[in-house]
Every structure is written in C-alpha cells, then in structure tokens.
C-alpha positions in Angstrom: 14.8 22.3 -3.3 12.3 23.8 -0.8 8.7 22.3 -1.4 5.7 24.3 -1.0 2.8 22.0 0.1 -0.3 23.0 -1.3 -3.7 22.0 0.2 -6.5 21.5 -2.4 -10.3 20.9 -2.4 -10.8 18.0 -4.8 -14.3 18.1 -6.5 -16.5 15.1 -6.9 -16.0 13.5 -10.3 -17.2 10.5 -12.3 -14.9 7.6 -12.2 -13.6 5.2 -14.8 -12.6 1.5 -14.4 -14.7 -0.9 -12.2 -17.0 1.9 -11.1 -17.2 1.8 -7.3 -20.6 2.5 -5.9 -21.6 3.2 -2.3 -24.3 0.7 -0.8 -27.1 1.9 1.4 -27.1 -0.7 3.9 -24.3 -2.8 5.6 -23.5 -5.8 3.1 -23.4 -9.2 4.7 -20.0 -10.8 5.4 -18.4 -7.5 6.2 -17.1 -8.8 9.4 -15.6 -12.0 8.1 -11.9 -12.1 9.1 -9.5 -12.3 6.1 -7.2 -15.2 6.1 -3.8 -14.8 8.2 -0.8 -13.4 6.5 2.3 -15.5 6.4 5.4 -14.4 8.3 8.0 -12.5 6.1 11.8 -12.8 6.7 13.8 -10.0 5.1 17.5 -9.2 5.7 18.3 -6.1 4.0 21.7 -4.5 3.8 22.7 -0.9 3.6 22.4 0.7 0.1 23.6 3.8 -1.7 21.0 6.5 -2.2 19.4 7.0 -5.4 19.3 10.3 -7.1 16.7 11.9 -9.3 17.3 13.2 -12.9 18.5 16.8 -12.6 16.3 17.8 -15.6 13.1 17.2 -13.8 12.4 19.0 -10.6 10.6 17.2 -7.8 6.9 18.4 -7.1 4.4 17.6 -4.5 1.7 15.4 -5.8 -1.6 17.1 -4.9 -4.8 15.3 -6.1 -6.2 17.5 -9.1 -8.9 15.4 -10.8 -11.1 16.8 -13.7 -13.9 19.3 -13.1 -17.0 18.3 -11.1 -19.8 16.3 -12.7 -21.9 15.4 -9.5 -23.0 17.4 -6.5 -21.5 16.4 -3.1 -24.0 15.3 -0.5 -24.0 17.6 2.8 -22.3 16.2 5.7 -24.4 14.0 8.2 -25.1 15.1 11.5 -23.3 13.4 14.4 -24.5 9.9 15.5 -26.0 9.8 18.9 -26.1 6.0 19.0 -22.9 5.5 20.9 -22.8 7.9 24.0 -20.6 5.6 26.0 -18.0 5.4 23.2 -18.0 9.1 23.2 -17.4 9.4 26.9 -14.6 6.7 27.0 -12.7 8.1 24.0 -12.9 11.5 25.7 -11.4 10.1 28.9 -8.7 8.1 27.0 -7.7 11.4 25.1 -7.7 13.7 28.3 -6.0 11.1 30.6 -3.4 9.9 28.4 -1.4 13.0 27.4 1.0 12.3 24.5 4.0 14.5 23.5 3.0 15.4 20.0 -0.2 16.0 18.0 -3.0 13.4 18.2 -6.1 13.2 16.0 -9.0 10.7 16.2 -12.1 10.2 14.2 -14.9 7.5 14.5 -17.7 7.0 12.2 -20.8 4.6 12.3 -22.0 2.5 9.5 -24.0 5.4 8.0 -21.0 7.5 7.7 -22.2 9.7 10.6 -19.4 11.0 12.9 -19.4 9.4 16.4 -16.4 11.0 17.8 -13.9 13.6 16.6 -10.7 15.1 18.2 -8.4 17.4 16.0 -9.9 15.2 13.2 -9.6 17.7 10.4 -5.9 18.4 10.8 -3.8 17.5 8.0 -1.0 15.2 9.2 1.6 12.8 8.0 -0.4 9.4 7.7 2.6 7.2 7.4 1.7 3.7 6.0 -2.0 4.2 6.4 -1.7 6.3 3.2 -1.5 2.7 1.5 -5.4 2.6 2.1 -6.5 5.2 -0.6 -4.0 3.6 -3.0 -5.3 0.1 -2.3 -8.9 1.4 -2.7 -8.2 3.0 -6.0 -6.4 -0.1 -7.4 -9.2 -2.3 -6.4 -11.6 0.0 -8.3 -9.7 1.2 -11.2 -7.6 -2.0 -12.2 -9.8 -4.6 -10.5 -9.0 -7.5 -8.2 -8.2 -9.9 -11.1 -5.7 -7.4 -12.9 -2.2 -8.9 -13.6 0.9 -7.2 -14.6 2.5 -8.4 -17.9 6.3 -8.4 -18.6 7.3 -9.3 -22.3 10.4 -10.1 -24.2 10.7 -9.0 -27.8 13.4 -8.8 -30.5 14.7 -5.8 -32.6 15.2 -8.3 -35.5 13.4 -11.4 -36.3 15.1 -14.6 -35.1 16.6 -16.8 -37.8 15.3 -20.4 -38.3 18.2 -21.6 -36.3 17.3 -19.5 -33.3 19.9 -16.8 -33.6 18.7 -13.1 -33.1 21.2 -10.7 -34.9 19.8 -7.7 -33.0 18.9 -7.0 -29.4 16.6 -8.8 -27.0 14.3 -6.3 -25.1 12.7 -7.0 -21.8 9.5 -4.7 -21.9 8.5 -3.8 -18.3 4.9 -3.5 -17.6 5.3 -2.0 -14.1 5.4 -5.3 -12.3 6.5 -4.7 -8.7 6.7 -8.5 -7.9 9.2 -9.5 -10.8 12.0 -11.2 -9.1 14.8 -13.7 -9.7 15.3 -17.0 -7.7 17.7 -15.3 -5.1 14.9 -13.0 -4.0 12.8 -15.9 -3.0 15.4 -16.4 -0.2 15.5 -12.9 0.8 11.6 -12.4 1.2 10.2 -16.0 0.7 6.5 -15.0 1.5 6.4 -12.1 -0.8 4.4 -12.5 -4.1 6.9 -13.2 -6.9 6.8 -13.3 -10.6 9.5 -15.6 -11.5 11.9 -14.0 -13.9 13.5 -17.5 -14.5 10.2 -18.5 -16.0 10.5 -15.7 -18.6 14.0 -17.0 -19.4 12.8 -20.5 -19.8 10.0 -19.4 -22.2 12.5 -17.5 -24.5 14.4 -20.7 -24.6 11.3 -22.6 -25.3 10.5 -20.2 -28.3 13.5 -21.4 -29.9 16.0 -18.6 -29.2 19.5 -19.9 -28.9 21.7 -16.9 -29.3 21.5 -13.2 -29.1 24.2 -11.4 -31.0 23.1 -8.1 -29.6 22.5 -6.9 -26.1 19.8 -7.5 -23.4 17.8 -4.1 -23.1 15.7 -3.1 -20.2 12.7 -1.0 -21.2 11.0 0.8 -18.3 9.2 3.4 -20.6 5.8 2.3 -19.4 6.2 4.8 -16.6 7.4 8.3 -16.6 11.1 8.5 -15.6 10.4 9.8 -11.9 12.2 7.2 -9.7 12.0 9.3 -6.6 9.1 10.9 -4.9 9.0 14.3 -3.3 9.7 14.2 0.3 12.0 11.0 0.5 15.0 11.4 2.7 18.2 9.8 1.2 18.4 7.5 4.3 15.4 5.6 3.0 17.5 4.0 0.4 20.4 3.0 2.7 17.8 1.3 4.9 15.8 -0.1 2.0 12.7 1.4 3.1 12.5 2.7 -0.4 14.0 1.9 -3.7 13.8 3.8 -7.0 10.4 3.2 -8.8 10.6 2.1 -12.5 8.5 0.7 -15.1 10.9 -2.3 -15.1 12.1 -3.5 -11.8 13.5 -6.7 -10.5 13.8 -8.0 -6.8 11.8 -5.0 -5.5 14.3 -2.5 -6.8 17.3 -4.1 -5.1 20.7 -5.4 -6.3 21.3 -8.7 -4.8 24.8 -10.2 -4.7 26.2 -13.3 -3.1 28.5 -12.7 0.1 30.0 -15.8 1.3 27.2 -18.3 2.0 24.7 -15.6 2.2 23.0 -12.7 0.1 23.6 -8.8 0.3 21.0 -6.5 -0.9 21.4 -2.8 -1.9 19.1 -0.4 -3.6 19.6 -0.5 -7.3 20.8 2.6 -8.8 19.0 1.8 -12.1 16.3 -0.7 -11.6 15.8 -1.4 -15.4 19.5 -2.0 -15.9 19.5 -4.3 -12.9 16.6 -6.2 -14.5 18.4 -6.5 -17.8 21.5 -7.8 -16.0 19.7 -10.3 -13.9 17.7 -11.5 -17.0 21.0 -11.9 -19.0 22.4 -14.2 -16.4 19.1 -16.2 -16.3 19.2 -16.7 -20.0 22.7 -18.0 -20.0 21.7 -20.5 -17.3 19.1 -21.6 -19.7 21.7 -22.2 -22.5 20.9 -19.1 -24.4 24.2 -17.4 -25.6 24.2 -13.7 -25.3 27.0 -11.6 -27.0 26.3 -8.2 -25.9 25.9 -6.6 -22.5 23.0 -5.5 -20.4 21.9 -1.9 -20.6 18.7 0.2 -19.9 16.9 2.7 -22.1 14.7 5.5 -21.5 12.7 5.4 -24.7 11.1 2.1 -26.0 13.2 0.7 -28.8 11.5 -0.6 -32.1 10.8 -4.3 -31.7 9.5 -6.8 -34.2 8.3 -9.9 -32.5 7.2 -10.7 -28.9 8.8 -14.1 -28.2 7.7 -14.6 -24.5 5.8 -13.1 -21.5 5.0 -13.7 -17.9 2.2 -12.4 -15.7 2.0 -11.6 -12.1 -0.2 -12.7 -9.4 -3.5 -10.9 -9.2 -3.9 -7.5 -8.0 -5.9 -8.7 -5.0 -3.0 -11.0 -4.0 -0.5 -8.2 -4.3 -2.7 -5.7 -2.4 -3.2 -8.2 0.5 0.5 -8.4 0.9 1.0 -4.9 0.5 -1.5 -3.9 3.2 -0.9 -6.6 5.6 2.8 -6.5 5.5 3.0 -2.8 4.7 5.3 -3.4 1.7 6.4 0.1 0.4 7.8 -1.0 -3.1 4.4 -2.6 -3.9 2.5 0.5 -2.7 4.5 3.1 -4.7 4.5 1.0 -7.9 0.7 0.2 -7.7 0.1 4.0 -7.1 2.0 4.7 -10.4 0.1 2.0 -12.0 -3.2 3.7 -11.2 -1.9 6.9 -12.7 -0.8 4.9 -15.7 -4.1 3.5 -16.4 -5.7 7.0 -15.9 -3.3 8.3 -18.5 -0.5 9.9 -16.4 2.0 7.8 -14.5 3.8 10.6 -12.9 3.5 11.0 -9.2 1.2 13.9 -9.6 -0.8 12.2 -12.1 -1.1 9.2 -9.9 -2.4 11.4 -7.1 -4.9 12.9 -9.5 -6.1 9.4 -10.6 -6.5 8.2 -7.0 -8.7 11.1 -6.3 -10.8 10.7 -9.4 -11.1 7.0 -8.9 -12.4 7.4 -5.3 -14.8 10.4 -6.2 -18.0 8.4 -5.9 -17.2 7.9 -2.3 -17.6 11.6 -1.7 -14.7 12.2 0.5 -13.5 15.6 1.8 -10.0 16.0 0.0 -9.3 19.4 1.7 -5.7 19.5 2.8 -4.9 16.2 1.2 -1.5 15.8 -0.3 -0.5 12.4 -1.9 3.2 12.5 -2.6 3.6 8.8 -2.9 1.7 5.7 -2.4 3.6 4.1 0.5 3.3 6.9 3.1 7.1 7.4 3.3 7.2 10.8 2.0 7.5 13.6 4.6 5.3 15.8 2.1 2.2 13.7 2.5 -0.7 15.2 4.3 -4.0 13.4 5.3 -6.5 13.9 8.1 -7.9 11.4 10.5 -11.3 12.4 9.2 -10.4 11.6 5.7 -9.0 8.2 6.6 -12.1 7.3 8.7 -14.5 8.4 6.1 -12.7 6.3 3.6 -12.8 3.2 5.9 -16.4 3.7 6.5 -17.5 4.1 2.8 -15.3 1.3 1.5 -17.1 -0.9 4.1 -20.4 -0.1 2.3 -19.1 -0.3 -1.3 -19.4 -2.8 -3.9 -16.0 -4.2 -3.2 -16.4 -4.4 0.5 -15.6 -8.1 0.8 -12.3 -7.6 -1.1 -11.5 -4.6 1.1 -11.8 -6.4 4.4 -9.8 -9.3 3.0 -6.9 -7.0 2.5 -6.8 -5.7 6.0 -4.7 -7.1 8.9 -6.7 -8.6 11.8 -5.9 -7.9 15.5 -4.2 -10.7 17.1 -4.3 -12.8 13.9 -2.5 -11.5 10.9 -0.2 -8.8 9.3 1.2 -6.0 11.5 -1.8 -6.5 13.9 -0.9 -10.1 14.8 0.6 -9.2 18.2 -1.8 -6.4 19.1 -5.0 -6.5 21.3 -4.3 -10.1 22.4 -6.6 -11.3 25.2 -9.1 -8.4 24.8 -12.6 -8.2 23.4 -11.1 -6.6 20.3 -8.9 -9.6 19.4 -9.8 -10.9 16.0 -12.5 -8.2 15.7 -10.5 -5.3 14.5 -9.6 -5.1 10.6 -7.1 -2.2 10.1 -3.8 -0.9 8.6 -1.1 0.4 10.9 1.3 3.2 10.0 4.8 4.1 11.4 7.5 6.5 10.8 10.2 7.8 13.2 7.8 10.3 14.8 4.4 9.2 13.3 2.1 6.3 14.3 -1.4 5.6 12.9 -4.1 3.1 13.0 -7.1 3.1 10.6 -9.7 0.4 10.4 -13.1 -1.2 11.5 -14.3 -2.7 14.7 -16.9 -5.5 14.1 -19.7 -6.0 16.6 -22.8 -8.0 17.2 -25.8 -7.5 15.1 -23.7 -6.5 12.2 -22.9 -3.2 13.9 -19.4 -1.6 13.1 -17.5 1.4 13.9 -14.8 2.9 11.6 -11.9 4.8 13.0 -8.6 6.5 12.4 -6.0 7.6 15.0 -3.1 9.5 13.7 -0.1 11.0 15.8 2.6 13.3 14.5 5.8 14.8 16.1 5.7 12.1 18.7 8.4 11.6 21.3 7.2 8.0 21.7 5.3 6.1 18.9 4.6 3.3 21.4 2.5 5.7 23.4 0.3 6.4 20.5 0.0 2.7 19.5 -1.2 2.0 23.1 -3.8 4.8 22.9 -5.0 3.5 19.5 -5.4 0.0 20.9 -7.3 1.1 23.9 -9.6 3.2 21.7 -10.2 0.1 19.6 -10.9 -2.1 22.6 -13.3 0.5 24.0 -15.2 0.4 20.8 -15.3 -3.4 20.8 -16.6 -3.6 24.3 -19.4 -1.2 23.3 -20.3 -3.1 20.1 -20.5 -6.4 22.1 -22.4 -5.0 24.9 -19.8 -5.4 27.5 -20.1 -4.3 31.2 -17.7 -4.4 34.1 -19.3 -6.3 37.0 -18.1 -5.8 40.4 -18.4 -8.8 42.8 -20.5 -8.6 45.9 -18.7 -7.7 49.1 -17.6 -10.6 51.3 -15.1 -11.6 54.0 -12.4 -12.5 51.6 -8.9 -11.1 52.4 -8.3 -10.3 48.8 -10.9 -8.5 46.9 -12.2 -10.3 43.7 -11.2 -8.6 40.4 -13.8 -6.6 38.4 -15.1 -9.0 35.7 -15.8 -8.0 32.1 -19.2 -9.6 31.0 -20.2 -9.1 27.4 -23.4 -10.0 25.4 
C-alpha cells in the first residue's frame, strides 16, 4: 500500500498527566553526568516477518492533538553569544562534503538559535525519534510509573485449588515481561520476571487448571506493525510485533543444543501464554488445556496474582542509552493508551499533546512509531534541538539528563569523543539506519553554560562520515564552552616543530 506522508502543523494545547513546565533559568545540576550504562549482550537469530491484520490498513501516524487553548510565543531572534561556534560549524559543514542530505541546528539555554543549516528540512531521524517518546513518557506517565501484569480466573477456584475454567494472563503493556531464558539473551535489560508471576499463582493456592491458559493483549488496539516497517526488520530482530501482552521482547526463544535461538513471535500474546503455561507447570500447577490468545478480553471473576515492572525511569534509561526499539515502540503506545487511544496514530497525537507546553514547531513532523525504525517518520533537526533545549529547562530536567548517554562513558556514546574536551561533557542520543545517522544532545560547559544541538543526515553513502562530522561539531562546541584556545609554541632551533597545544579555561 502506498502511503502518503502528510505534514501537519500542531497547535499548542494544554497537557494532562504530570504537567511539564518550562523553567526560565537553567536549573542546578543539569550538567551532572548520568550513571554509566552496563554492557548488553544479545545474540538474535533470523526470524520470520510478521504480518498485519488484513482488515485494518496501515496509516501514517501524524500528530493531531486537540484544538489550541494557548498562544504560541514568537520565535526568539538568533543568539550572538557564540560567534566562534558559528564560524567553526560553518567551516565544518563547508569543508566536509558528505554524500547525502545534512541538517544541523544549535540552540543556547534561552532557546535562541545559535547555528542552523538546513535545519527545517523534514528528515528521517532514526533512533533520535526516541527522544520525544521519552519526554512524553516522563511527563504523562511519570518516572515512578510501573506496568502491571495480572492473572485472573474465568471461574472461582475451588477450596482444593482447582479452577474449572481458564486462567487468563491479562497484559498491561509491559515491554519488560520476560522468562528466565531471556535473562541469558539480554542479561542487562530490565526484566519483569514471568516466573515470579507463576510462583504467585501457586502461592495463591491454585493447584490445577482444567481449562486453558489465555493471553489477553486487549489493553492495546490490535495494530502490531507500524507503517513504514520493512519485513527485513523482523528477520533481523530490529523490530517485533507490538502487543498489549508480550514476553521476551516479542521473541520466541527456543533451545538449540547448549544455546538459545530467538525469532520474532508471530503472535506475542500467544507466546506469552505458552511461556506462562510452561512456567506454571514447573511450579507444580497442572494445566489441562492448551495456551491460546484472544483479541477481546474474556470475562474473569477473580485476580489471583500480579507482577509489576521496574519504574518508567529505569525502562527509559535503558531505552535511550541502549536504543532499545521494543521498549520505545511499546512505551509510545502506552502514552497513547493513557491519553485514550493506543493506536499508532493516537499515540502520535498523545505525544504532541503532552509536549505542547514546550511550544515546539511541529510543522512537517510525522511520528509513525516510537523507535525511529519506520521509513515514514519525519522530524527536523530544528525540532530535535528545540526539544533538547526546552527539556533542559523543564521541571523534569534532572531525570532527562540521567536518561542520556554520555560521551566516552555510557550507552551508545561510550566509545565516541574519547580524548577530547567533549569527553564526559556531551549528553546525547544517537540514531542510525542503513542510510541515516543522527546525534541529538547537550554540550555542558563552564559557568553552567550549555549548547543544545541536533545533527541529522539522510540518503548517506557513509553513515560513519556523518558521525565524524557530528562528533567534531560537538567537540567544537565543547571547546568554546570551556574557553579553549590553540596555542602555537614560540619558534626555536628544534629540528622538529612543537605541536599546537590546546589550552582551556
């Protein structure tokens, strides 16, 4: 199906939930580095492509929040406080021709533009799309939010622990629900242990289930695949179908010799029911029926057990620092759920509505998913830099900076900008697809000065060239913020000239 991408202007609206407010001055502690992220080891195997339901056509999720109830502020004039940064970035762009489209935007702490180059162009953002998702989740759901997965019966249990009906595992959208085998596949990823849920069913006195184990994913609308996801994403496990009940990040894990093999689950809710049935039997609970999934929630009588995830802040930290696609897409749908519409389109509208107090320019923005995998996404460098600048002055700024990877220290930036002034001073999110690379973040300087930036490249022949340009831009900003100067040594009689020294402060 050919998708027509519609660019929309999103009006400023009042937000629900935690009520994000923009501060007027830079808060203290904004440049405190977040804690390092642990290494993650994953060994995915090829998987079959998932298919969408034929009855529901795919649509592009453009943000469409309610009518405006506030007046946007006019754009601020360009900043004149960083002329050397402007000159250096101009030289970087002009002297580093890259085959493809490059956009760059830099803002100061007053949200004034410092430098722009093709900044208003709507481009594929790759994983930097996770930033508006993380911001919306922090605000609408809150950092202490936890997912709940429950188990209920369709008939009351007898005094002897026998359930004559079915046992229903009721999904709450938890993207971290996982069995014990998954802990071997991705040991550092946050995990809500499904075996704990099985143990609690046993502790509740259930000894036998005469019926089936039913997976209920109906908390989310049944739209497992986002617009713009090529089928290859499923074989590579870059994406898995999104469901209200998912286990093992949407994968089916099987034993292969002494190791494990993972493929994308065709039906995540059925896979969850299958894994839960096995874990119940390991706990000594006899199950007569098979595992299955339903589309509509069955009538249940009594909740017998539940389990909760780690906090949203914990999930978001891993999502941003390790660029976890399944977490991002499920959290995106959760934002929509809590605004009343868990479809992909509803989640895009909920994201825009939640971030409305930041007064971002949404012209040309298309949010087709939460991970940035979709080829239908469109975001400008200007939008991303503005988002970073205004989140840095928001009432959740401390949590915001704790989510981001740190140059030379953590997450996807742990090997970048090492040995430069920018090391441990850039808090950012990376993005990468086959022909896309991006970097969005903040450079911290002395005297609480900061610059907020976005570099986005599309149609790239080499993503490494764009990453090099982005790193050099961040280093240039860091050198300016730390008052660095290159000092040439005095001439002498040495056979070898002394190298130019970088002096900062």
